[in-house]
N, CA, C and O atoms as a MOPAC input file, in Angstrom:
PM7 MOZYME 1SCF
protein

 N      0.87200 1    -1.09200 1     0.04600 1
 C      0.10300 1    -0.04000 1    -0.15800 1
 C      0.86000 1     1.20100 1     0.13000 1
 O      1.55800 1     1.38000 1     1.12800 1
 N      0.62200 1     2.19600 1    -1.01100 1
 C      1.55800 1     3.31600 1    -0.85600 1
 C      1.06300 1     4.82200 1    -0.19100 1
 O      1.63900 1     5.91000 1    -0.21700 1
 N     -0.22000 1     4.43000 1     0.40200 1
 C     -0.61000 1     5.61800 1     1.39600 1
 C     -0.93100 1     4.98700 1     2.60800 1
 O     -1.00700 1     3.77900 1     2.83600 1
 N     -1.13700 1     6.07100 1     3.46200 1
 C     -1.59400 1     5.66600 1     4.81200 1
 C     -2.90300 1     5.15100 1     4.83600 1
 O     -3.67300 1     5.63500 1     4.00600 1
 N     -3.37800 1     4.20100 1     5.66300 1
 C     -4.70000 1     3.68500 1     5.43800 1
 C     -5.12700 1     3.47100 1     7.04400 1
 O     -4.31600 1     3.26100 1     7.94600 1
 N     -6.43600 1     3.55900 1     7.18600 1
 C     -6.76400 1     3.01400 1     8.47900 1
 C     -7.13000 1     1.72600 1     8.70100 1
 O     -7.78800 1     1.09600 1     7.87400 1
 N     -6.73400 1     1.22700 1     9.84100 1
 C     -6.93000 1    -0.17300 1    10.09400 1
 C     -8.49400 1    -0.44300 1    11.13100 1
 O     -8.98000 1     0.49100 1    11.76800 1
 N     -8.97500 1    -1.54300 1    11.13500 1
 C    -10.29800 1    -1.54500 1    11.80900 1
 C    -10.07500 1    -0.87900 1    13.22700 1
 O    -11.05700 1    -0.33000 1    13.72600 1
 N     -9.04600 1    -0.87400 1    13.83100 1
 C     -9.21700 1    -0.22400 1    15.14600 1
 C     -9.18600 1     1.35800 1    15.11800 1
 O     -9.21300 1     1.99200 1    16.17300 1
 N     -9.13100 1     1.94200 1    13.95600 1
 C     -9.14500 1     3.36000 1    13.84100 1
 C     -7.71300 1     4.04300 1    13.76300 1
 O     -7.56700 1     5.25100 1    13.57800 1
 N     -6.76800 1     3.22200 1    13.91100 1
 C     -5.34100 1     3.94300 1    14.04900 1
 C     -4.89300 1     3.94600 1    12.71800 1
 O     -5.15700 1     3.02200 1    11.94800 1
 N     -4.07600 1     5.15800 1    12.33000 1
 C     -3.57600 1     5.25000 1    11.19800 1
 C     -2.29800 1     4.42600 1    10.92900 1
 O     -1.36700 1     4.46900 1    11.73200 1
 N     -2.23900 1     3.63800 1     9.75400 1
 C     -0.89300 1     2.76200 1     9.38700 1
 C      0.00400 1     3.86000 1     8.54400 1
 O     -0.49200 1     4.52000 1     7.63100 1
 N      1.26400 1     3.97000 1     8.91900 1
 C      1.94400 1     4.86700 1     7.99200 1
 C      2.52400 1     3.68700 1     7.03300 1
 O      2.64800 1     2.51800 1     7.39800 1
 N      2.88500 1     4.23200 1     5.63800 1
 C      3.38100 1     3.29100 1     4.56900 1
 C      5.10400 1     3.07400 1     4.92000 1
 O      5.93700 1     3.97300 1     5.03300 1
 N      5.30000 1     1.75300 1     5.03300 1
 C      6.61300 1     1.45000 1     5.35000 1
 C      7.08800 1     0.40800 1     4.13600 1
 O      6.82000 1    -0.79300 1     4.14500 1
 N      7.73000 1     0.98600 1     3.24800 1
 C      8.37600 1     0.39000 1     1.95600 1
 C      9.04900 1    -0.89700 1     2.20400 1
 O      9.78200 1    -0.86900 1     3.19200 1
 N      8.99800 1    -2.00200 1     1.58200 1
 C      9.78200 1    -3.17400 1     1.62000 1
 C     11.18300 1    -2.61800 1     1.18400 1
 O     11.34000 1    -1.93200 1     0.17500 1
 N     12.20900 1    -2.99200 1     2.06700 1
 C     13.59400 1    -2.48600 1     2.14000 1
 C     14.08500 1    -3.32900 1     0.63000 1
 O     15.07300 1    -2.89900 1     0.03400 1
 N     13.50600 1    -4.24800 1     0.21300 1
 C     13.89500 1    -4.65700 1    -0.99300 1
 C     13.23900 1    -4.44700 1    -2.26400 1
 O     13.69000 1    -5.04700 1    -3.23900 1
 N     12.28700 1    -3.72100 1    -2.39100 1
 C     11.49500 1    -3.12600 1    -3.30900 1
 C     12.05800 1    -1.98300 1    -4.25500 1
 O     12.78600 1    -1.10000 1    -3.80100 1
 N     11.69500 1    -2.03900 1    -5.56800 1
 C     12.33000 1    -1.00700 1    -6.35100 1
 C     11.17800 1    -0.64700 1    -6.85500 1
 O     10.26700 1    -1.42500 1    -7.14200 1
 N     11.16400 1     0.92900 1    -7.02700 1
 C      9.76500 1     1.62100 1    -7.35600 1
 C     10.34600 1     2.24900 1    -8.81500 1
 O     11.49200 1     2.61400 1    -9.07900 1
 N      9.10800 1     2.24000 1    -9.68800 1
 C      9.48700 1     2.97400 1   -10.89100 1
 C      9.38000 1     4.74000 1   -10.71100 1
 O      9.09800 1     5.23200 1    -9.61800 1
 N      9.61700 1     5.49200 1   -11.80000 1
 C      9.78900 1     6.92800 1   -11.35200 1
 C      8.35900 1     7.31100 1   -11.14400 1
 O      8.08200 1     8.23600 1   -10.38100 1
 N      7.33800 1     6.57300 1   -11.85500 1
 C      5.86400 1     7.23300 1   -11.48500 1
 C      5.57000 1     6.72300 1    -9.92700 1
 O      4.92400 1     7.56500 1    -9.30300 1
 N      5.82600 1     5.80300 1    -9.33700 1
 C      5.67500 1     5.45600 1    -8.00600 1
 C      6.48500 1     6.20200 1    -7.09000 1
 O      6.07000 1     6.43000 1    -5.95400 1
 N      7.78500 1     6.66600 1    -7.54600 1
 C      8.50300 1     7.51000 1    -6.73900 1
 C      7.93200 1     8.76400 1    -6.69000 1
 O      8.06900 1     9.46300 1    -5.68600 1
 N      7.25500 1     9.16700 1    -7.73800 1
 C      6.71200 1    10.50200 1    -7.87200 1
 C      5.61900 1    10.76300 1    -6.69500 1
 O      5.56200 1    11.75000 1    -5.96200 1
 N      4.72400 1     9.56700 1    -6.70300 1
 C      3.52500 1     9.52300 1    -5.82800 1
 C      4.00600 1     9.47000 1    -4.33600 1
 O      3.52300 1    10.22700 1    -3.49400 1
 N      4.94500 1     8.57400 1    -4.05100 1
 C      5.57100 1     8.23200 1    -2.88200 1
 C      6.32200 1     9.34600 1    -2.34100 1
 O      6.33200 1     9.47100 1    -1.11700 1
 N      6.93300 1    10.14900 1    -3.03900 1
 C      7.92400 1    11.25500 1    -2.66700 1
 C      7.20000 1    12.59200 1    -2.88800 1
 O      7.72900 1    13.65000 1    -2.54800 1
 N      5.93800 1    12.53500 1    -3.48100 1
 C      5.37700 1    13.81800 1    -3.83600 1
 C      6.11100 1    14.88300 1    -4.34700 1
 O      6.07400 1    16.06500 1    -4.00700 1
 N      6.95800 1    14.19300 1    -5.42500 1
 C      7.88500 1    15.07600 1    -6.33000 1
 C      7.55700 1    14.72500 1    -7.84800 1
 O      7.45500 1    13.58100 1    -8.29200 1
 N      7.39200 1    16.04700 1    -8.64900 1
 C      7.20600 1    15.70700 1   -10.13000 1
 C      8.23000 1    14.87400 1   -10.83500 1
 O      9.42500 1    15.01200 1   -10.57100 1
 N      7.80700 1    14.02300 1   -11.71400 1
 C      8.85600 1    13.33400 1   -12.56100 1
 C     10.05600 1    14.24500 1   -13.05900 1
 O     11.26300 1    14.10100 1   -12.86600 1
 N      9.46900 1    15.07900 1   -13.65300 1
 C     10.66700 1    16.31700 1   -14.36300 1
 C     11.53200 1    16.60700 1   -13.21100 1
 O     12.73500 1    16.46300 1   -13.42500 1
 N     11.14200 1    17.02500 1   -11.91100 1
 C     12.10600 1    17.49800 1   -10.86700 1
 C     12.94200 1    16.37300 1   -10.62900 1
 O     14.16100 1    16.53800 1   -10.58200 1
 N     12.29200 1    14.92700 1   -10.42800 1
 C     12.95800 1    13.91400 1    -9.93400 1
 C     14.29100 1    13.82700 1   -11.12800 1
 O     15.44400 1    13.56100 1   -10.78800 1
 N     13.94300 1    14.05800 1   -12.33000 1
 C     15.12400 1    13.90400 1   -13.37100 1
 C     16.01800 1    14.85100 1   -13.25600 1
 O     17.10700 1    14.60000 1   -13.77100 1
 N     15.87000 1    16.03200 1   -12.65100 1
 C     16.52400 1    17.23300 1   -12.58600 1
 C     17.52800 1    16.71600 1   -11.43800 1
 O     18.75200 1    16.75000 1   -11.56700 1
 N     16.85400 1    16.23300 1   -10.29700 1
 C     17.45400 1    15.85200 1    -9.05700 1
 C     18.76600 1    14.84600 1    -9.60300 1
 O     19.94800 1    15.01300 1    -9.30200 1
 N     18.28100 1    13.90500 1   -10.37100 1
 C     19.23100 1    12.69200 1   -10.77000 1
 C     20.69600 1    13.57100 1   -11.74400 1
 O     21.90200 1    13.35300 1   -11.63200 1
 N     20.07500 1    14.42600 1   -12.52300 1
 C     20.81100 1    14.97600 1   -13.36800 1
 C     21.91300 1    15.66200 1   -12.47300 1
 O     23.09800 1    15.50000 1   -12.76600 1
 N     21.59500 1    16.32300 1   -11.53100 1
 C     22.61700 1    16.96200 1   -10.68100 1
 C     23.20600 1    16.05000 1    -9.45100 1
 O     23.90500 1    16.40700 1    -8.50300 1
 N     22.73200 1    14.85900 1    -9.75600 1
 C     23.60600 1    13.75800 1    -8.71800 1
 C     23.30300 1    13.90900 1    -7.12000 1
 O     24.00000 1    13.63300 1    -6.14400 1
 N     22.23900 1    14.35400 1    -7.21500 1
 C     21.51200 1    14.59500 1    -5.74700 1
 C     20.88300 1    13.21000 1    -5.09500 1
 O     20.86000 1    12.87700 1    -3.90900 1
 N     20.39400 1    12.52800 1    -6.22900 1
 C     19.80600 1    10.99200 1    -5.91200 1
 C     20.21500 1    10.20200 1    -7.02700 1
 O     20.35400 1    10.78900 1    -8.10000 1
 N     20.42200 1     9.03000 1    -6.97100 1
 C     20.86200 1     8.07100 1    -7.79200 1
 C     19.76900 1     7.11000 1    -7.89500 1
 O     19.19400 1     6.70500 1    -6.88400 1
 N     19.37200 1     6.62300 1    -9.38600 1
 C     18.48300 1     5.63100 1    -9.48100 1
 C     19.31000 1     4.34100 1    -9.27500 1
 O     20.52100 1     4.34300 1    -9.49600 1
 N     18.55100 1     3.07100 1    -8.78700 1
 C     19.18700 1     1.87000 1    -8.79900 1
 C     19.31300 1     1.01000 1    -9.95200 1
 O     19.77200 1    -0.13200 1    -9.96800 1
 N     18.82100 1     1.73500 1   -10.98900 1
 C     18.69800 1     1.00600 1   -12.36900 1
 C     19.40800 1     2.01100 1   -13.36000 1
 O     19.22900 1     3.20400 1   -13.11500 1
 N     20.09100 1     1.72400 1   -14.31000 1
 C     20.74300 1     2.72800 1   -15.02200 1
 C     19.54900 1     3.34700 1   -15.90400 1
 O     18.79800 1     2.57000 1   -16.49400 1
 N     19.36000 1     4.79300 1   -16.00400 1
 C     18.14700 1     5.20200 1   -16.96100 1
 C     18.31600 1     5.11100 1   -18.23500 1
 O     17.35200 1     4.91200 1   -18.97400 1
 N     19.56400 1     5.23900 1   -18.70200 1
 C     19.85100 1     5.06200 1   -20.07200 1
 C     19.33600 1     3.87200 1   -20.71200 1
 O     19.06900 1     3.84400 1   -21.91400 1
 N     19.17700 1     2.79400 1   -19.85200 1
 C     19.05000 1     1.28800 1   -20.23700 1
 C     17.45200 1     0.86000 1   -20.19200 1
 O     16.83400 1     0.29700 1   -21.09500 1
 N     16.92400 1     1.29400 1   -18.84700 1
 C     15.80800 1     0.69700 1   -18.25800 1
 C     14.79300 1     1.64200 1   -17.77100 1
 O     13.68100 1     1.23500 1   -17.43500 1
 N     15.13200 1     2.93200 1   -17.71200 1
 C     14.41700 1     3.88000 1   -17.00600 1
 C     14.87200 1     4.08700 1   -15.57000 1
 O     15.84900 1     3.48900 1   -15.12000 1
 N     14.11200 1     4.98600 1   -14.82300 1
 C     14.59400 1     5.39600 1   -13.43900 1
 C     13.71700 1     4.46200 1   -12.52400 1
 O     12.48600 1     4.47600 1   -12.54700 1
 N     14.59700 1     3.52500 1   -11.59000 1
 C     13.99600 1     2.98600 1   -10.54000 1
 C     14.80900 1     3.40500 1    -9.10500 1
 O     16.00400 1     3.65800 1    -8.95200 1
 N     13.93800 1     3.38500 1    -8.32700 1
 C     14.54700 1     3.81000 1    -6.82900 1
 C     14.08900 1     2.86100 1    -5.98400 1
 O     13.04900 1     2.23900 1    -6.20300 1
 N     14.99400 1     2.64200 1    -4.73500 1
 C     14.87400 1     1.69600 1    -3.69100 1
 C     14.36700 1     2.66500 1    -2.42900 1
 O     14.23900 1     3.88900 1    -2.46700 1
 N     14.16700 1     1.96100 1    -1.53800 1
 C     13.68100 1     2.84700 1    -0.28600 1
 C     14.50200 1     4.02400 1     0.01100 1
 O     14.01200 1     5.12600 1     0.25900 1
 N     15.79700 1     3.76700 1    -0.01800 1
 C     16.79900 1     5.14400 1     0.36000 1
 C     16.46300 1     6.15300 1    -0.76300 1
 O     16.34600 1     7.32900 1    -0.41900 1
 N     16.29700 1     5.84000 1    -2.03000 1
 C     16.02000 1     6.83700 1    -2.97700 1
 C     14.87100 1     7.59900 1    -2.78500 1
 O     14.88600 1     8.77400 1    -3.15300 1
 N     13.77000 1     7.07100 1    -2.21400 1
 C     12.39900 1     7.34700 1    -1.99300 1
 C     12.54900 1     8.55600 1    -0.89500 1
 O     12.03300 1     9.67300 1    -0.94600 1
 N     13.53500 1     7.92300 1     0.26700 1
 C     13.71000 1     8.81500 1     1.47300 1
 C     14.51000 1    10.19100 1     0.86500 1
 O     14.07400 1    11.32800 1     1.05000 1
 N     15.62500 1     9.92100 1     0.18800 1
 C     16.29700 1    11.05100 1    -0.40600 1
 C     15.52600 1    12.04000 1    -1.31800 1
 O     15.78600 1    13.23900 1    -1.41800 1
 N     14.54300 1    11.37400 1    -1.96700 1
 C     13.72100 1    12.32400 1    -2.84200 1
 C     12.96400 1    13.34700 1    -1.62800 1
 O     12.85300 1    14.56900 1    -1.72600 1
 N     12.57900 1    12.66500 1    -0.70200 1
 C     11.59000 1    13.49000 1     0.17900 1
 C     12.55500 1    14.56200 1     0.58500 1
 O     12.17300 1    15.72800 1     0.47800 1
 N     13.72900 1    14.32000 1     1.02500 1
 C     14.71400 1    15.15700 1     1.90400 1
 C     15.04800 1    16.35300 1     0.87100 1
 O     15.00800 1    17.54400 1     1.18100 1
 N     15.36900 1    15.87400 1    -0.34700 1
 C     15.64700 1    16.97100 1    -1.42200 1
 C     14.50600 1    17.87600 1    -1.58200 1
 O     14.64600 1    19.09600 1    -1.49500 1
 N     13.47300 1    17.35800 1    -1.79500 1
 C     12.34500 1    18.20800 1    -2.16200 1
 C     11.88700 1    19.08100 1    -0.89300 1
 O     11.43900 1    20.20500 1    -1.12000 1
 N     11.96500 1    18.67900 1     0.26200 1
 C     11.82600 1    19.45600 1     1.35800 1
 C     12.66800 1    20.45900 1     1.34700 1
 O     12.22400 1    21.60600 1     1.40700 1
 N     13.85500 1    20.24800 1     1.27700 1
 C     15.16600 1    21.34300 1     1.28900 1
 C     14.97800 1    22.35400 1     0.18100 1
 O     15.07000 1    23.56100 1     0.40400 1
 N     14.72500 1    21.87400 1    -0.96900 1
 C     14.65700 1    22.66400 1    -2.09200 1
 C     13.42600 1    23.51500 1    -2.27800 1
 O     13.44900 1    24.72300 1    -2.51300 1
 N     12.51400 1    22.87900 1    -2.16800 1
 C     11.24300 1    23.42900 1    -2.47300 1
 C     10.48200 1    24.23900 1    -1.29400 1
 O      9.89100 1    25.29500 1    -1.51800 1
 N     10.55100 1    23.68000 1    -0.10900 1
 C     10.00700 1    24.10800 1     0.96100 1
 C     10.84300 1    24.99600 1     1.91700 1
 O     10.25200 1    25.83300 1     2.60100 1
 N     12.12300 1    24.86400 1     1.99600 1
 C     13.19800 1    25.75700 1     2.60000 1
 C     13.89600 1    26.83200 1     1.38800 1
 O     14.66200 1    27.76500 1     1.63100 1
 N     13.48100 1    26.48200 1     0.27800 1
 C     14.10100 1    27.33400 1    -0.72700 1
 C     15.49100 1    27.31700 1    -0.87300 1
 O     16.07200 1    28.37600 1    -1.11400 1
 N     16.15100 1    26.19800 1    -0.75600 1
 C     17.61400 1    25.98100 1    -0.69100 1
 C     18.05000 1    25.64100 1    -2.16000 1
 O     17.46400 1    24.70500 1    -2.70400 1
 N     19.02700 1    26.31700 1    -2.85400 1
 C     19.45900 1    25.90200 1    -4.02000 1
 C     20.22300 1    24.59800 1    -4.11300 1
 O     20.87400 1    24.17100 1    -3.16000 1
 N     20.13000 1    23.95100 1    -5.31400 1
 C     20.52400 1    22.55200 1    -5.64600 1
 C     21.99100 1    22.45500 1    -4.80400 1
 O     22.22000 1    21.54000 1    -4.01300 1
 N     22.82400 1    23.40700 1    -5.06200 1
 C     24.23500 1    23.18800 1    -4.25500 1
 C     24.06000 1    23.22400 1    -2.72100 1
 O     24.68200 1    22.44800 1    -1.99500 1
 N     23.28100 1    24.05800 1    -2.29500 1
 C     23.13600 1    23.92600 1    -0.91500 1
 C     22.61100 1    22.59100 1    -0.44200 1
 O     23.08000 1    21.93200 1     0.48600 1
 N     21.52100 1    22.26100 1    -1.24300 1
 C     20.94200 1    20.80500 1    -1.07400 1
 C     22.02900 1    19.75700 1    -0.91700 1
 O     22.12400 1    19.01600 1     0.06100 1
 N     22.85700 1    19.76100 1    -1.98900 1
 C     23.97000 1    18.67300 1    -1.91500 1
 C     24.92000 1    18.93900 1    -0.66000 1
 O     25.32900 1    18.03000 1     0.06300 1
 N     25.25500 1    20.42700 1    -0.46500 1
 C     26.05000 1    20.22400 1     1.05900 1
 C     25.29300 1    19.62800 1     2.09000 1
 O     25.86800 1    18.77800 1     2.76900 1
 N     23.86500 1    19.96500 1     2.39700 1
 C     23.34000 1    19.70300 1     3.47000 1
 C     23.27000 1    17.91700 1     3.42000 1
 O     23.59000 1    17.28900 1     4.42900 1
 N     22.88900 1    17.30100 1     2.33800 1
 C     22.88400 1    15.96300 1     2.26500 1
 C     24.01500 1    15.21900 1     2.55900 1
 O     24.02200 1    14.09600 1     3.06200 1
 N     25.23600 1    16.06900 1     2.13600 1
 C     26.52000 1    15.11000 1     2.43600 1
 C     26.96200 1    15.27900 1     3.98500 1
 O     27.65700 1    14.45600 1     4.58200 1
 N     26.42000 1    16.54500 1     4.57500 1
 C     26.62700 1    16.65900 1     5.89200 1
 C     25.67500 1    15.66500 1     6.76500 1
 O     26.01000 1    15.03700 1     7.76900 1
 N     24.58200 1    15.68100 1     6.21500 1
 C     23.60500 1    14.51700 1     6.92900 1
 C     24.14100 1    13.22200 1     6.78500 1
 O     24.08900 1    12.47000 1     7.75900 1
 N     24.63900 1    12.84400 1     5.74900 1
 C     25.19600 1    11.25200 1     5.55300 1
 C     26.26900 1    11.10400 1     6.33000 1
 O     26.47000 1     9.97300 1     6.77100 1
 N     27.20200 1    12.18400 1     6.68200 1
 C     28.30300 1    12.26200 1     7.37400 1
 C     27.84500 1    12.03700 1     8.83300 1
 O     28.32900 1    11.15200 1     9.53900 1
 N     26.91400 1    12.86500 1     9.22500 1
 C     26.28200 1    12.81700 1    10.65200 1
 C     25.75600 1    11.32700 1    10.87100 1
 O     26.08200 1    10.80600 1    11.93800 1
 N     24.94800 1    10.55200 1     9.94700 1
 C     24.53900 1     9.43400 1    10.12700 1
 C     25.46400 1     8.45400 1    10.25100 1
 O     25.28900 1     7.60400 1    11.12400 1
 N     26.76200 1     8.38900 1     9.29200 1
 C     27.79000 1     7.54600 1     9.48200 1
 C     28.54900 1     7.73500 1    10.72900 1
 O     28.91000 1     6.72300 1    11.33000 1
 N     28.85800 1     8.98600 1    11.23100 1
 C     29.46100 1     8.93800 1    12.65000 1
 C     28.68700 1     8.53400 1    13.77000 1
 O     29.12800 1     8.07800 1    14.82500 1
 N     27.40500 1     8.74800 1    13.44100 1
 C     26.46100 1     8.23100 1    14.79100 1
 C     26.39300 1     6.61300 1    14.76200 1
 O     26.30100 1     6.01700 1    15.83500 1
 N     26.43900 1     5.89300 1    13.53100 1
 C     26.61400 1     4.77200 1    13.39800 1
 C     27.91100 1     3.99000 1    14.05900 1
 O     27.91000 1     2.99700 1    14.78600 1
 N     28.87400 1     4.67200 1    13.62300 1
 C     30.14000 1     4.35600 1    14.25900 1
 C     30.25100 1     4.47800 1    15.67300 1
 O     30.92700 1     3.63000 1    16.25500 1
 N     29.62800 1     5.51500 1    16.42100 1
 C     29.56600 1     5.80200 1    17.76600 1
 C     28.81100 1     4.57700 1    18.25600 1
 O     29.38100 1     3.89300 1    19.10600 1
 N     27.58100 1     4.20000 1    17.82900 1
 C     26.95300 1     3.06600 1    18.28200 1
 C     27.89300 1     1.72400 1    18.31000 1
 O     27.97400 1     0.92500 1    19.24300 1
 N     28.46800 1     1.68400 1    17.26300 1
 C     29.43300 1     0.34200 1    17.12100 1
 C     30.52800 1     0.34700 1    18.18900 1
 O     30.86800 1    -0.70600 1    18.72800 1
 N     31.12000 1     1.60300 1    18.52000 1
 C     32.02700 1     1.62500 1    19.48700 1
 C     31.86100 1     1.37100 1    20.90100 1
 O     32.62900 1     0.84000 1    21.70300 1
 N     30.42400 1     1.97400 1    21.07900 1
 C     29.82700 1     1.84400 1    22.54400 1
 C     29.59500 1     0.36000 1    22.82100 1
 O     29.62700 1    -0.06600 1    23.97600 1
 N     29.37200 1    -0.38800 1    21.82400 1
 C     29.18500 1    -1.93500 1    22.22600 1
 C     30.23100 1    -2.81600 1    22.67600 1
 O     29.97400 1    -3.98700 1    22.95800 1

């Protein structure tokens, strides 16, 4: 299911993509709420990478790609940050996540 839905108890279930799933650009457009043309621009600027080579098979994205598209759209469209700024922020966010994972590993 690609949207939130209500279960019989009335609680809202949030969409949790299958970690092994691969989504077409049309599905990515719906899941990330980003127009296809903008997804193509984000790919051109290498802010997000499809998991399948677009020259051969089209754009396909995994769970990480969908999450990245959402982040890019938020930073670029909502926060009005240019694509170079988005690239820098994504790089810093990735470094913070890597360092947090390393710190967790070292605490074990």
